[in-house]
C-alpha positions in Angstrom: -9.2 -15.5 -26.8 -7.9 -17.1 -30.0 -5.9 -20.2 -30.9 -3.8 -22.3 -33.2 -2.8 -25.9 -33.2 0.8 -26.9 -33.9 0.8 -30.4 -35.5 2.8 -32.6 -37.8 2.4 -35.5 -40.2 4.0 -37.8 -37.6 6.1 -38.1 -34.4 9.7 -36.7 -34.4 9.0 -33.7 -36.7 10.0 -31.2 -34.0 6.6 -30.0 -32.8 7.7 -29.5 -29.2 10.8 -27.5 -30.2 8.8 -25.4 -32.5 6.0 -24.8 -30.0 8.5 -23.9 -27.2 10.4 -21.5 -29.6 7.1 -19.9 -30.6 5.8 -19.5 -27.0 9.1 -17.9 -25.8 9.4 -15.7 -28.9 5.9 -14.4 -28.7 6.2 -13.8 -24.9 9.5 -11.9 -25.5 7.7 -9.7 -28.1 4.9 -8.8 -25.7 2.2 -11.1 -27.0 -0.2 -12.5 -24.4 0.4 -16.2 -25.1 -0.2 -19.5 -23.4 0.3 -23.2 -24.3 -1.8 -26.4 -24.1 -0.9 -30.0 -24.9 -3.1 -32.5 -26.8 -3.3 -35.9 -25.2 -2.1 -37.6 -22.0 1.3 -35.9 -21.5 2.8 -34.8 -18.2 6.2 -33.6 -19.4 5.7 -31.2 -22.4 3.2 -29.0 -20.5 5.9 -28.1 -17.9 8.2 -27.0 -20.8 5.3 -24.9 -22.1 4.9 -23.2 -18.8 8.6 -22.4 -18.6 8.6 -21.0 -22.1 5.7 -18.5 -21.6 5.0 -18.3 -17.8 1.4 -19.4 -18.2 -0.3 -22.6 -16.9 -0.6 -25.3 -19.6 -3.6 -27.6 -19.5 -3.9 -31.0 -21.1 -6.7 -31.2 -23.8 -7.4 -34.9 -24.3 -10.1 -35.6 -27.0 -10.2 -39.3 -26.1 -10.8 -38.9 -22.4 -12.6 -35.5 -22.3 -15.9 -34.2 -23.8 -15.7 -31.3 -26.3 -17.3 -29.1 -23.6 -14.6 -30.0 -21.1 -11.9 -29.2 -23.7 -13.4 -25.9 -24.4 -13.7 -25.0 -20.7 -10.0 -25.9 -20.1 -8.9 -24.0 -23.1 -10.7 -20.8 -22.1 -8.5 -17.9 -21.0 -6.9 -14.7 -22.1 -4.6 -14.2 -25.0 -3.4 -16.5 -27.8 -3.6 -20.3 -27.1 -0.9 -22.4 -28.9 -1.9 -26.1 -28.7 0.8 -28.6 -29.3 -0.5 -31.8 -30.9 0.7 -35.4 -30.2 2.0 -37.9 -32.7 0.6 -37.2 -36.2 -2.3 -34.8 -36.7 -4.8 -37.6 -37.4 -3.2 -40.3 -35.1 -5.4 -41.4 -32.2 -6.5 -44.5 -30.4 -7.7 -47.6 -32.2 -9.8 -48.5 -34.0 -10.7 -45.1 -35.6 -8.1 -42.6 -34.3 -10.3 -41.0 -31.7 -8.5 -38.6 -29.5 -6.2 -37.3 -32.2 -4.9 -33.7 -32.2 -7.3 -33.1 -35.1 -10.2 -33.7 -32.7 -8.9 -30.9 -30.5 -8.8 -28.6 -33.5 -12.4 -29.6 -34.3 -13.6 -29.1 -30.7 -12.0 -25.6 -30.5 -12.6 -24.7 -34.1 -9.0 -23.5 -34.6 -6.7 -23.8 -37.6 -3.6 -26.0 -37.8 0.0 -25.0 -38.5 1.8 -28.1 -39.9 5.4 -28.7 -38.9 7.2 -30.6 -41.7 10.5 -32.3 -40.9 12.3 -31.5 -44.2 15.5 -33.3 -43.4 15.1 -36.0 -46.0 12.9 -34.3 -48.6 12.7 -31.4 -51.0 9.9 -31.1 -53.6 8.1 -34.1 -52.0 7.1 -31.7 -49.2 4.4 -30.4 -51.5 2.3 -33.6 -52.0 2.7 -34.4 -48.3 1.3 -31.0 -47.2 -1.4 -31.1 -50.0 -2.5 -34.5 -48.7 -2.9 -33.3 -45.1 -4.6 -30.0 -46.3 -7.2 -31.9 -48.3 -7.8 -34.9 -45.9 -10.6 -33.4 -43.8 -12.5 -30.2 -44.6 -13.3 -29.8 -40.9 -9.6 -29.5 -40.1 -8.0 -26.5 -41.8 -4.3 -26.5 -42.5 -3.6 -22.7 -42.4 0.2 -22.6 -42.7 3.5 -24.5 -42.7 6.6 -24.4 -40.6 9.6 -26.2 -42.1 12.0 -27.8 -39.6 15.5 -29.3 -40.0 16.2 -27.4 -43.2 19.7 -28.2 -44.4 20.8 -25.0 -46.1 19.5 -21.8 -47.8 19.4 -23.7 -51.1 17.3 -26.5 -49.5 15.0 -23.9 -48.0 14.5 -22.2 -51.4 13.6 -25.6 -53.0 11.1 -26.3 -50.3 9.5 -22.9 -50.5 9.3 -23.0 -54.3 7.6 -26.5 -54.2 4.9 -25.3 -51.8 4.0 -22.1 -53.7 1.2 -23.8 -55.8 -0.6 -24.9 -52.6 -1.3 -21.3 -51.6 -0.4 -22.0 -48.0 2.0 -19.6 -46.3 5.4 -20.9 -45.2 5.6 -19.1 -41.8 9.1 -20.1 -40.9 12.0 -22.3 -41.8 14.1 -23.6 -38.9 17.5 -24.8 -40.1 19.1 -27.9 -38.7 20.7 -27.0 -35.3 22.1 -29.6 -32.8 21.6 -27.1 -30.0 17.8 -27.5 -30.4 17.8 -31.2 -29.5 15.8 -32.1 -26.4 17.2 -35.0 -24.4 14.8 -37.9 -23.8 14.4 -41.0 -21.6 12.1 -43.9 -21.8 8.8 -42.1 -21.0 9.6 -39.0 -23.1 11.7 -35.9 -22.6 13.8 -35.3 -19.5 11.6 -33.2 -17.2 11.8 -29.4 -17.4 12.8 -29.0 -13.8 15.8 -31.3 -14.4 17.2 -29.0 -17.1 19.6 -26.5 -15.5 20.1 -25.0 -19.0 16.4 -24.7 -19.8 16.3 -20.9 -20.0 19.3 -20.8 -22.3 17.7 -23.5 -24.5 14.4 -21.7 -24.7 16.1 -18.4 -25.6 18.2 -20.2 -28.2 15.2 -21.8 -29.8 13.3 -18.5 -29.8 16.2 -16.7 -31.5 16.5 -19.5 -34.1 12.8 -19.1 -34.9 12.9 -15.3 -34.9 15.4 -15.4 -37.8 12.7 -16.6 -40.2 9.2 -16.4 -38.6 6.6 -14.1 -40.2 5.0 -13.2 -36.9 2.3 -11.0 -38.3 1.2 -13.7 -40.7 1.1 -16.3 -37.9 -0.9 -14.1 -35.6 -3.3 -13.3 -38.4 -4.1 -17.0 -38.8 -5.4 -17.5 -35.2 -9.2 -17.7 -34.9 -11.4 -17.3 -31.9 -11.7 -20.3 -29.6 -15.1 -22.1 -29.5 -16.6 -21.3 -26.2 -18.3 -24.0 -24.0 -22.1 -24.0 -24.5 -22.8 -25.2 -21.0 -21.1 -26.3 -17.8 -18.8 -29.2 -18.1 -18.5 -31.9 -15.5 -15.5 -31.8 -13.2 -13.7 -34.4 -11.1 -15.0 -34.2 -7.5 -12.4 -34.0 -4.7 -11.9 -37.2 -2.7 -11.6 -35.3 0.6 -11.7 -31.8 2.0 -7.9 -31.8 2.6 -5.7 -33.6 0.1 -1.9 -34.2 0.5 -0.1 -34.5 -2.8 3.5 -35.7 -3.3 5.3 -33.4 -5.6 9.0 -33.5 -6.6 11.2 -35.1 -9.4 10.0 -38.6 -8.4 6.3 -37.7 -8.3 5.7 -35.1 -11.0 2.9 -36.6 -13.0 -0.3 -35.0 -11.7 -2.8 -33.4 -14.0 -3.3 -29.7 -13.2 -7.0 -29.9 -14.3 -7.7 -32.5 -11.6 -6.0 -30.4 -8.9 -7.9 -27.3 -10.2 -11.2 -29.2 -10.0 -10.5 -30.1 -6.4 -9.6 -26.6 -5.4 -12.6 -25.2 -7.3 -14.9 -27.5 -5.3 -13.4 -26.1 -2.0 -10.7 -28.7 -1.2 -7.4 -27.7 0.2 -4.2 -29.1 -1.5 -1.1 -29.6 0.6 2.1 -30.5 -1.3 5.0 -32.4 0.2 8.3 -33.9 -1.1 9.2 -37.5 -0.3 12.6 -37.0 -1.9 13.3 -34.3 0.7 12.1 -36.7 3.4 9.2 -34.5 4.3 6.4 -36.0 6.4 2.9 -36.3 4.9 0.8 -33.3 5.8 -2.4 -34.1 7.8 -5.1 -34.8 5.3 -8.1 -37.0 4.6 -6.6 -38.2 1.3 -3.0 -38.8 0.3 -2.1 -38.9 -3.4 1.2 -40.2 -4.8 1.2 -39.4 -8.5 3.3 -41.1 -11.1 6.8 -40.0 -12.1 10.2 -41.5 -12.0 10.6 -43.3 -8.7 12.9 -45.8 -10.3 15.5 -43.1 -10.8 15.3 -42.2 -7.1 14.6 -45.5 -5.5 17.6 -45.4 -3.2 16.7 -42.0 -1.8 13.0 -43.0 -1.4 14.0 -46.2 0.5 16.1 -44.0 2.8 13.4 -41.4 3.5 12.5 -42.6 6.9 10.4 -39.6 7.9 8.3 -39.9 4.8 7.9 -43.7 5.2 6.9 -43.5 8.9 4.4 -40.7 8.3 2.9 -42.6 5.3 2.4 -45.7 7.4 0.8 -43.6 10.1 -1.5 -41.9 7.6 -2.7 -45.3 6.4 -4.4 -45.8 9.7 -6.7 -42.9 9.3 -6.6 -41.5 5.8 -7.3 -42.9 2.3 -4.0 -43.3 0.3 -3.9 -43.6 -3.5 -1.0 -44.1 -5.8 -0.8 -44.0 -9.6 1.9 -45.8 -11.7 5.1 -44.6 -10.0 3.2 -43.8 -6.8 1.6 -47.3 -6.9 5.1 -48.9 -7.1 6.3 -46.9 -4.1 3.3 -48.1 -2.1 4.4 -51.7 -2.7 6.9 -53.9 -1.0 9.9 -53.5 -3.3 11.1 -52.0 -6.5 14.0 -53.4 -8.6 16.1 -51.0 -10.7 17.1 -51.7 -14.3 20.5 -52.8 -13.0 19.0 -55.3 -10.7 19.3 -53.5 -7.3 16.3 -54.1 -5.1 14.9 -51.4 -2.8 12.4 -51.7 0.0 9.4 -49.5 -0.6 6.6 -48.6 1.8 5.0 -52.0 2.1 1.5 -50.7 2.2 0.4 -52.9 -0.7 1.5 -56.5 -1.5 3.3 -55.6 -4.7 6.8 -56.2 -6.1 7.8 -54.4 -9.3 10.9 -54.4 -11.5 12.6 -52.5 -14.3 15.2 -55.2 -14.8 13.1 -56.7 -17.7 11.4 -53.8 -19.5 8.0 -54.3 -21.0 6.0 -51.4 -22.6 2.4 -51.0 -21.3 0.7 -48.3 -23.3 -2.8 -47.2 -24.1 -6.0 -45.6 -23.0 -8.1 -47.4 -20.4 -11.8 -47.4 -19.6 -11.9 -47.9 -15.8 -14.7 -48.9 -13.4 -14.0 -48.7 -9.7 -14.6 -52.0 -7.9 -13.1 -51.1 -4.5 -11.1 -48.3 -2.9 -11.7 -44.5 -2.5 -13.4 -43.9 -5.9 -16.8 -44.9 -7.3 -18.1 -44.8 -10.9 -16.4 -44.9 -14.3 -13.2 -43.1 -15.4 -11.1 -42.5 -18.5 -7.5 -43.2 -18.0 -4.2 -44.0 -19.6 -1.3 -46.4 -19.0 2.3 -45.8 -20.0 5.2 -47.5 -18.2 7.9 -50.1 -18.7 7.7 -51.7 -15.3 6.8 -55.4 -14.8 4.9 -56.8 -11.9 7.0 -59.5 -10.2 4.3 -60.5 -7.7 1.0 -59.4 -6.2 -0.2 -60.6 -2.9 -3.7 -61.1 -1.5 -5.7 -57.8 -2.1 -8.8 -56.7 -3.7 -8.7 -55.2 -7.3 -9.1 -51.5 -7.7 -10.5 -51.2 -11.2 -12.2 -53.3 -13.9 -10.6 -52.3 -17.2 -11.0 -52.3 -20.9 -8.8 -50.9 -23.6 -9.7 -48.1 -26.1 -11.5 -50.6 -28.3 -13.6 -52.0 -25.5 -11.7 -55.3 -25.1 -11.6 -56.6 -21.6 -8.3 -56.3 -19.7 -7.3 -58.0 -16.5 -8.5 -56.1 -13.4 -6.1 -53.3 -12.5 -4.6 -52.3 -9.2 -4.8 -53.4 -5.6 -6.7 -52.3 -2.5 -5.8 -53.2 1.0 -7.6 -51.5 3.9 -7.4 -47.8 3.1 -4.6 -48.0 0.6 -5.2 -48.3 -3.1 -3.3 -47.9 -6.4 -2.8 -49.0 -10.0 -0.6 -48.4 -13.0 -3.5 -46.4 -14.6 -3.5 -42.6 -14.6 -6.9 -41.1 -14.2 -7.6 -38.3 -16.7 -11.3 -37.5 -16.3 -14.7 -38.9 -15.5 -16.0 -41.2 -18.1 -18.6 -39.7 -20.5 -19.7 -39.4 -24.0 -17.0 -37.7 -26.1 
């Protein structure tokens, strides 16, 4: 049980491509390997799972305690953790929740991915600065990305020699390794019909230069949890969870917590117009309902069963799921679609506005009680809210008060916040 963290000086360096290439290459070479993702990300973990065939947990150092991170990271084989943003970038005011915090919690070294597309000898002071910034975060090696030519690679390697850090690989610039994106991040793994070909291509590109033995030698044993970490209790004995391309943003660790506590999870697809399974709690996760609003509006069996379920079961929607529980959703092009009408809410993508950040949440009404750590990331705007009770009191990562979040009407509740974990000292 050992690990490495793949990080970078900033966003856009190619961490995800390098991580996917590494996971697929090591799997192909018979190494027992699995992935994890730092921070609140629903999309990258599914790519990790496709690359190596093992479940990929989120390790969120802002929302989770170190004990929780260690418990979720536990498992067989080599763990490759992909960082988010820059290595030391986290929430304001002090960067809490950065990938570096995950490295500290797990006591694992860092492989720094350097986007070399616009530099040569300047890579050396950049890497030296990161290597010397925090003695508790050890930079153990470097992977060069977007290298322009063999001559460029030679210049980079020569400049880094005095640092004494191994250059583990040099990926040359390759348009075939570009991952398509949309407004919330990468296009989802299940939407990529060419995903297997892409993963094999990335693995082969990395294989041409990777010093596999040197990389494996850098991995260190993962710090083990010293005690039992708190888990998220199930909201009911039987829980129905929407799962398809419109509702893909559910955290595996929450579903695992519920199963471990004895709850039964029953999945269904609103896009396939499947009825809601009989359950005490119905969960509509976030996702991309705005891309499928027409199909959702036409899913009569799903809609009828949801309205029936609202009479006897608790229903909860997050972000995209929250919008679907409302009266209507307006696409970016201005077309309006009728949604379920279970909450007095109208939302729109016609005028985009970014809402982004961690949230401290305290339940005021609805199916939950207590305090939670959450995250908000969407471009939807609220056109109108009707008469309903608020779901959460909220503050941002710095503790500044925010307007109350979400709505509760009868047994139906939802908000734009994604719950990550129970609130606790981190």
